[in-house]
Each structure stands twice: as structure tokens, then as C-alpha cells.
C-alpha positions, -999 to +999 in steps of 0.1 A: +000+000+000+012+035-008-001+071-011+002+083-047-009+119-042-025+144-018-045+176-022-050+201+006-073+231+010-071+254+040-055+227+062-036+243+091-011+267+075-017+255+039-040+275+016-036+248-010-012+221-020-011+193-046+017+168-044+026+135-061+047+110-041+073+083-047+064+048-035+096+047-015+112+076+004+097+111+005+114+139+024+100+173+034+127+199+044+123+235+056+126+256+087+107+249+119+072+262+117+071+261+079+045+233+077+065+201+073+048+183+102+014+196+090+019+176+058+025+144+078-006+152+099-027+155+067-015+120+057-023+107+092-059+122+088-065+103+056-054+070+073-070+073+107-097+101+104-080+124+128-050+145+136-021+129+154-016+160+175-050+176+182-083+159+186-104+190+178-111+189+141-122+226+138-088+237+150-072+223+119-090+248+096-067+276+084-072+308+103-099+330+087-114+301+067-146+280+072-136+246+059-107+223+052-104+195+027-079+167+023-080+142-006-056+114-015-053+084-038-039+052-024-027+022-042-039-006-021-036-042-033-032-028-069-065-010-066-070+028-065-087+041-034-097+077-032-101+091+004-117+124+011-120+143+044-138+175+049-145+196+080-167+227+082-167+248+114-192+236+139-203+208+117-198+170+116-167+157+098-173+141+064-152+111+055-156+093+021-140+063+005-144+063-033-170+090-030-191+070-006-195+084+030-189+060+059-218+050+081-194+052+110-157+064+110-146+033+129-152+013+096-122+032+081-098+024+109-073-003+098-079-001+061-049+022+056-026+015+085+000+041+094+028+046+120+039+081+131+072+088+149+072+123+163+089+144+191+054+145+206+058+108+214+078+118+245+044+121+261+044+083+261+073+084+286+066+115+305+028+115+309+005+092+329-006+056+321-035+068+299-011+078+271+004+043+271-030+026+271-040+048+241-008+036+223-018+000+228-054+006+218-043+025+187-021-004+174-047-031+182-076-011+167-059-010+133-059-048+132-090-057+152-123-039+147-140-060+174-115-046+199-126-010+192-162-020+197-154-036+231-135-005+242-165+017+234-188-007+253-164-009+283-161+029+286-198+034+285-204+008+312-176+024+333-192+058+331-226+043+342-210+025+371-191+056+382-224+076+379-242+050+401-214+052+427-218+090+429-256+086+431-252+061+460-230+086+478-255+115+474-287+096+482-271+072+507-292+044+492-273+013+482-288-014+461-262-040+455-283-056+427-279-026+404-241-026+410-239-063+403-257-059+369-231-033+359-203-054+373-213-083+351-214-061+320-180-045+329-165-079+335-177-093+302-162-065+281-131-061+303-121-097+301-123-096+263-101-065+262-076-080+286-073-112+266-067-092+234-042-069+250-023-098+266-021-117+233-009-085+215+018-079+241+031-115+238+036-108+201+047-072+203+074-073+231+098-096+211+095-072+181+104-042+204+134-060+219+147-069+184+145-033+171+160-017+203+189-041+202+195-032+165+194+005+171+218+004+201+241-025+190+229-045+221+247-021+244+217-014+267+193-035+287+157-025+284+123-040+293+087-034+282+062-048+308+025-050+305+010-045+340-026-053+347-046-060+378-061-089+359-027-106+358-031-112+395-068-119+401-100-123+382-120-092+374-149-104+394-128-109+425-112-074+420-145-057+419-158-076+449-128-067+470-128-030+460-166-023+463-162-004+497-132+016+484-152+024+452-181+037+472-159+059+493-140+073+463-172+073+441-153+058+412-142+024+399-107+017+411-100-017+395-102-029+359-085-028+326-088+011+326-059+009+351-036-011+329+000+002+325+029-003+301+062+001+321+093+013+303+125+001+320+162+007+312+190-010+332+163-021+357+153+015+363+124+037+351+132+051+317+114+084+326+139+091+354+171+074+343+171+074+305+190+101+286+173+120+258+190+098+232+180+066+250+144+078+253+143+086+216+158+052+207+132+035+230+103+054+213+116+046+178+118+009+187+083+011+200+071+025+167+091+002+145+077-028+165+042-013+159+051-012+122+062-048+121+031-059+140+007-041+117+026-053+086+024-089+097-013-088+108-025-067+079-006-086+052+008-055+036+031-026+046+017+005+065+029+040+058+057+052+080+058+089+090+091+101+106+088+136+120+121+154+129+137+120+133+173+130+133+170+152+164+187+138+195+201+107+177+238+103+171+250+099+135+255+061+139+219+055+151+206+078+123+224+059+097+214+025+111+178+036+113+177+050+077+195+020+063+170-003+080+138+014+070+150+020+034+164-015+027+144-039+048+108-048+052+094-013+049+073+004+023+065+040+017+082+065+041+077+102+047+104+121+066+107+157+078+139+175+087+153+211+088+185+203+069+182+194+032+220+188+030+220+165+060+192+144+045+209+142+012+242+132+029+226+104+050+208+088+020+239+092-002+259+072+023+234+043+022+229+046-015+191+053-014+172+076-038+148+100-022+121+124-035+127+158-019+101+186-012+110+221+001+085+237+025+084+274+031+057+292+051+029+269+040+041+266+004+056+234-009+074+224-041+097+196-054+133+203-045 
């Protein structure tokens, strides 16, 4: 699968753009703030119906305009697929595949898999466990539509259970039967999600270990641990034991919404003890493992978007990374960087041809 072309209208800082891409390596160069990352985000929109950076669609419309449009043609299994996304201020987002609008956006997820590597990913390390759960959910959702359905169901039941706990606290009337009904529903959805996450991590962790070892020449010891309360006890038993605590705190304190992904380096938390270079290598390995997992489970290669990838990596790791993604089991790649000469030198060293685009203040052209 690869993206043949893209057309933008009033998207972020672009008034308009019309680009044709190579099926291999495409590089956007320009100063910070010129719009390089916005182009990657437009590609992400076409693949996953949303921005990688900002969940509010209306905020992607160019200042002073009322609508944005993104359109692209994919080659997918030797078939042309035209994807169109349009957003008007204060109106529902429109998303079409081959001119037919989706009944629900979730039907699009996974058809055009994509992996983004960005400086923004440091939030996976520095922020709370919710960011890391979202990462797991995003990867699995691109290969398993049933999983996304179960997540939606679980979150709705969780909201209802928390609302009931608040109501019990206010009215001081406790009917255990009502709570048991919600518990049974929560357990049914939660167990399915846990089983899928566990199976995913069993396949994903060896891929991560392989890529981190490659990037660092096996010089560092890292671990990726999936931590869940359901590893220690059944969901039913967890809810039974925590019912009094839940009533006091007026929220559900146990379940798969408390799952965590622990990042460890040299037996210590990566957040506190990893250097910037080690953290970036860790994040890149996470994303390359995501790519390998999607590629294997989808049966074709996703798009790979590398935003500002050379920052905080030494020359050796940069060259190893570019050589790997250009020569091995990777398909179409989009890269941003501030230095045109640096990009040309890196790819000249590894003997890989690239298609270059220059970006300047929301204008873009072939270099």
C-alpha cells in the first residue's frame, strides 16, 4: 500500500497544495514552523480520520477560513482508493472512500494503517498511564475492529458504574443488585479487552526487543512490561474486593482502565534514568515494532511517517535507522527535517534515492 498523491485546501497553514509522491522515500525539508509536520498530519488524517496531535477537528482549519479538505489516492492491493476528508466549522466531519461516505468512522480504521514517529511521542514516557494505554489501543484497533467495539462498550459501562457510585454517595441508598448488573457487564467487556491486550503484548514485546537491540548494538538492557490487575486476580474478584473503596471514592478503582505499560532501562524507570538519546531510541523501537506488528497482521506494509527523526540521535543511530527502513521490510516512508544537506548526505551514504520537497511558510514544491 502507498499514497500516490495528496491535495490540501485550508488545512492548518496550507491554503492549497497538490503533491505526487514516490512509493519509497519522500522527504520534506524546511525551517521549523514552515508546515513540514502539518503535511505528515494530513497523511495521518487520511489514514485514521483524525489529527495525530490535536483531537479537535475545527482547530485544523486555516485561520480565517470556514472549511478544510484533504484528498488522496492510495494504491492498495493494486486498486486505486480515493479518500476524502472535509471539515466545516461547527459541523460534523465528512469522510468518504471512493465518494461513498462511511456510516461510522470506525469502519475506516485499519484499512490504511499508518505509524507516526514524532517528538510529541515523548508524552508516552513523561505523561500518565492513559497515554500508554492509548498507544496499545491504537495499534490493536488497526488490526481488530472487534476490539474497538469492546473498548467503546467498556467505557460506556464504566461511566454508568461511576455515575451510580456518585448517586449512592448522594442519596445514601445502596442497592447491590444494580451494581452487580453493571459489574457483570463490565467484566464481560473487560475480560475480552484484557485477553486481546495480553495476546498483543506477547507478540509485540519480542519485536520491540529486536529493534531496540539493533538501534543500540545491544549495548543497553531494556524491558517493556504489560502490567494489569487482571494478571493477579479475576476481574470479578477485583470488583468484589474493591466495592467499599469504590463507594468511598465514588469511582471504579479496578479494571483494565488501570492497565499500565512500564518502560525500563537498566532495571530503572526510563522516565527518570534514561538520557534523551536513550528515550528517543526507546520510542523509535516502540514504533518500529508497531510497524512490524501491523505489517504482519494486515498482510501489507503500512505508511511510516518520521517527523524530525534526526534530532537527539547520534550519527551512527541515524544511519542505522535510515538504512533499515530504506532497505528492509518497509514500504513508503515520509520524513521531515530542517536540513536538506543533512538528509541528502545520510541517504547518499546508504545509496538510497529520495524524493525531496521544500516547504516554506505553507508553500511546498519539489526540490
